[in-house]
C-alpha positions as CSV (number, residue, x, y, z in Angstrom):
1,M,0.0,0.0,0.0
2,K,1.3,3.4,-0.9
3,Y,0.1,6.9,-0.1
4,V,0.2,10.2,-2.0
5,H,-0.6,13.5,-0.3
6,G,-2.1,16.9,-0.7
7,T,-5.9,17.3,-0.7
8,D,-5.9,21.0,-1.8
9,F,-5.9,19.9,-5.4
10,L,-8.9,17.6,-5.4
11,R,-10.7,20.1,-7.6
12,I,-8.3,19.2,-10.4
13,L,-10.7,16.3,-11.0
14,P,-13.7,17.3,-13.2
15,R,-16.1,15.4,-10.9
16,S,-15.9,14.6,-7.2
17,Q,-13.7,11.7,-6.2
18,S,-16.7,9.7,-4.9
19,T,-18.7,10.3,-8.1
20,A,-15.7,9.2,-10.3
21,R,-15.3,6.0,-8.3
22,A,-19.0,5.2,-8.3
23,S,-19.5,5.7,-12.0
24,G,-16.2,4.4,-13.2
25,L,-15.8,7.4,-15.4
26,R,-12.6,9.2,-16.2
27,P,-10.3,6.9,-14.2
28,L,-7.3,8.4,-16.0
29,L,-8.0,11.8,-14.5
30,L,-7.6,10.1,-11.1
31,V,-4.3,8.8,-12.4
32,V,-3.1,12.3,-13.2
33,A,-4.0,13.5,-9.7
34,I,-2.0,10.6,-8.2
35,A,0.9,11.3,-10.6
36,W,1.0,14.9,-9.4
37,G,0.8,13.7,-5.7
38,L,-2.4,15.5,-5.3
39,L,-4.6,13.0,-3.4
40,S,-4.4,11.9,0.2
41,V,-5.8,8.4,-0.2
42,P,-4.3,4.9,-0.1
43,V,-3.7,3.3,-3.5
44,A,-3.3,-0.5,-3.6
45,D,-0.5,-1.6,-5.9
46,G,-1.8,-3.7,-8.7
47,Q,-5.3,-2.5,-8.1
48,S,-5.8,-1.7,-11.8
49,P,-3.8,-2.0,-15.0
50,K,-1.1,0.6,-15.2
51,P,-1.9,3.3,-17.8
52,T,0.4,4.0,-20.7
53,D,2.5,7.1,-20.7
54,Y,0.3,8.6,-23.4
55,E,-2.8,7.9,-21.4
56,V,-1.3,9.9,-18.5
57,K,-0.2,12.6,-20.9
58,A,-3.7,12.8,-22.4
59,A,-5.2,13.3,-19.0
60,Y,-2.6,16.0,-18.2
61,L,-3.6,17.9,-21.4
62,Y,-7.2,18.2,-20.1
63,N,-6.1,19.3,-16.7
64,F,-3.7,21.9,-18.1
65,G,-6.8,23.6,-19.7
66,R,-8.3,24.0,-16.3
67,F,-5.3,25.9,-14.9
68,V,-4.5,28.3,-17.7
69,D,-6.3,31.6,-18.5
70,W,-6.5,32.6,-22.2
71,P,-7.0,36.2,-23.3
72,L,-10.5,37.0,-24.5
73,K,-10.9,36.4,-28.3
74,G,-13.3,39.2,-29.0
75,T,-17.0,38.9,-28.2
76,N,-17.6,35.6,-30.0
77,V,-16.5,32.8,-27.7
78,A,-16.1,29.5,-29.5
79,A,-18.6,26.7,-28.5
80,S,-15.7,24.3,-28.2
81,F,-12.3,24.2,-26.5
82,A,-9.9,22.4,-28.8
83,I,-7.0,20.3,-27.7
84,C,-5.1,19.6,-30.9
85,V,-2.4,17.1,-31.9
86,L,0.0,18.3,-34.6
87,G,1.9,15.6,-36.5
88,D,1.7,11.8,-35.9
89,D,-0.8,11.0,-33.2
90,P,0.7,9.0,-30.3
91,F,-2.5,9.0,-28.2
92,G,-4.7,6.7,-30.3
93,Q,-8.2,6.8,-28.8
94,A,-7.0,7.7,-25.3
95,L,-7.4,11.5,-25.8
96,D,-10.9,11.1,-27.2
97,R,-12.0,8.9,-24.3
98,I,-10.7,11.3,-21.7
99,L,-12.2,14.4,-23.3
100,A,-15.6,12.8,-24.1
101,G,-18.3,14.8,-22.4
102,E,-15.9,17.1,-20.6
103,T,-16.1,20.9,-20.5
104,I,-13.8,23.8,-19.5
105,G,-15.7,26.8,-18.4
106,R,-18.8,26.6,-20.6
107,Q,-17.0,25.2,-23.6
108,R,-17.2,21.6,-24.7
109,V,-13.7,20.1,-24.9
110,V,-12.9,18.4,-28.2
111,A,-9.8,16.6,-29.6
112,R,-8.6,17.5,-33.1
113,R,-5.8,16.2,-35.2
114,I,-4.2,18.8,-37.4
115,S,-1.7,18.6,-40.2
116,S,-1.0,22.2,-41.1
117,L,0.2,25.3,-39.4
118,Q,-2.8,27.2,-40.7
119,M,-5.0,25.2,-38.4
120,L,-3.2,26.1,-35.2
121,G,-5.3,29.2,-34.7
122,D,-8.4,27.0,-34.0
123,C,-6.6,25.4,-31.0
124,E,-6.4,26.4,-27.3
125,I,-3.8,23.7,-26.6
126,V,-1.6,22.0,-29.2
127,F,0.5,18.9,-28.5
128,I,3.4,18.9,-30.9
129,S,4.3,15.3,-31.7
130,S,7.9,14.2,-31.8
131,S,7.4,13.6,-35.5
132,E,7.6,17.4,-35.9
133,A,11.0,17.7,-34.1
134,N,12.8,18.7,-37.2
135,H,10.3,21.4,-38.0
136,L,10.0,22.8,-34.4
137,G,11.6,26.2,-35.2
138,K,9.1,26.8,-38.0
139,I,6.2,25.8,-35.9
140,M,7.2,28.0,-33.0
141,E,7.7,30.9,-35.4
142,A,4.2,30.4,-36.7
143,L,2.8,30.4,-33.2
144,D,4.8,33.4,-32.0
145,K,2.7,35.5,-29.6
146,S,-0.4,33.3,-30.5
147,A,-2.7,32.5,-27.5
148,V,-2.1,28.8,-27.9
149,L,-0.7,26.6,-25.1
150,T,2.1,24.6,-26.6
151,V,2.9,21.1,-25.1
152,S,5.3,18.4,-26.2
153,D,7.7,15.7,-25.1
154,I,10.3,16.7,-27.7
155,P,13.7,16.9,-25.8
156,Q,14.6,20.5,-24.7
157,F,11.1,21.7,-25.9
158,S,10.8,24.1,-22.9
159,Q,14.2,25.6,-23.9
160,R,13.1,26.1,-27.5
161,R,10.1,28.4,-26.7
162,G,7.8,25.6,-25.9
163,M,5.5,26.3,-22.9
164,I,5.1,22.8,-21.3
165,Q,7.4,19.9,-21.8
166,F,6.6,16.4,-20.5
167,V,9.6,14.7,-18.9
168,L,10.2,11.3,-17.2
169,E,11.3,11.6,-13.7
170,E,11.7,8.5,-11.4
171,N,9.5,6.6,-13.9
172,R,6.7,9.2,-13.6
173,I,5.4,11.6,-16.2
174,R,6.1,15.1,-15.0
175,F,6.5,18.5,-16.7
176,E,8.6,21.6,-17.1
177,V,7.2,25.0,-17.8
178,N,8.6,27.9,-19.8
179,L,6.7,30.7,-18.1
180,T,8.4,33.4,-20.2
181,A,7.0,31.8,-23.4
182,A,3.5,31.5,-21.9
183,Q,3.5,35.1,-20.8
184,R,4.7,36.2,-24.2
185,A,1.6,34.6,-25.7
186,G,-0.7,36.4,-23.2
187,L,-1.5,33.2,-21.2
188,T,-1.7,33.2,-17.4
189,L,-0.7,29.9,-15.7
190,S,-2.1,29.2,-12.3
191,S,0.4,29.3,-9.4
192,E,-1.0,25.9,-8.4
193,L,0.1,24.5,-11.8
194,L,3.5,26.1,-11.4
195,K,3.9,24.5,-7.9
196,V,3.9,21.0,-9.3
197,A,6.2,21.6,-12.3
198,T,9.6,20.2,-12.0
199,V,11.2,23.3,-13.6
200,V,9.8,26.8,-14.2
201,R,11.9,28.8,-16.6
202,K,11.4,32.5,-15.9
203,S,14.4,34.0,-17.7
204,P,14.1,34.6,-21.4
205,Q,15.4,31.7,-23.4
206,P,17.3,32.1,-26.7
207,G,14.8,33.1,-29.3
208,D,12.1,34.1,-26.9
């Protein structure tokens, strides 16, 4: 039996803990809370199949949307909140399963796969696949000052103007934040989100 601590972040889950357990819905969101060390409940080893890295990352993407404020985009607010994948999709159906029926604010959360830079403006969050590593400079230039949260697991992403980079630490999926890049785009990241990042880069990085 192992324990993880810190009940202040229970609201990261879109539903109450008891409701999630009773319905069996969104189990991977509970995994994210555990991965962050945000729950103070016992977790029995071997209780359920271990999620894949990309199932955990997919759940993180949803939760990032709940801890970032975007600047207002005029008077017409889109009906949906788009979490996009640029390049080869490593998530399979995991992202669709996790986002199904979820909302952020009053917006319905949807998953989109995009193949061109022209489609980036329709996204609130974009996960840049490792298949795009060789084109990262061009992608970041296209997104310069755009109010789009950029996330990736490409090595050194947070040092190359990316906002959130997934990293593996002690066999757990964690993340680094480039706060300068986010602020440049007009995004406000919650202090609660920053507290659980492994690294927060506040100084301008080359090219920022």
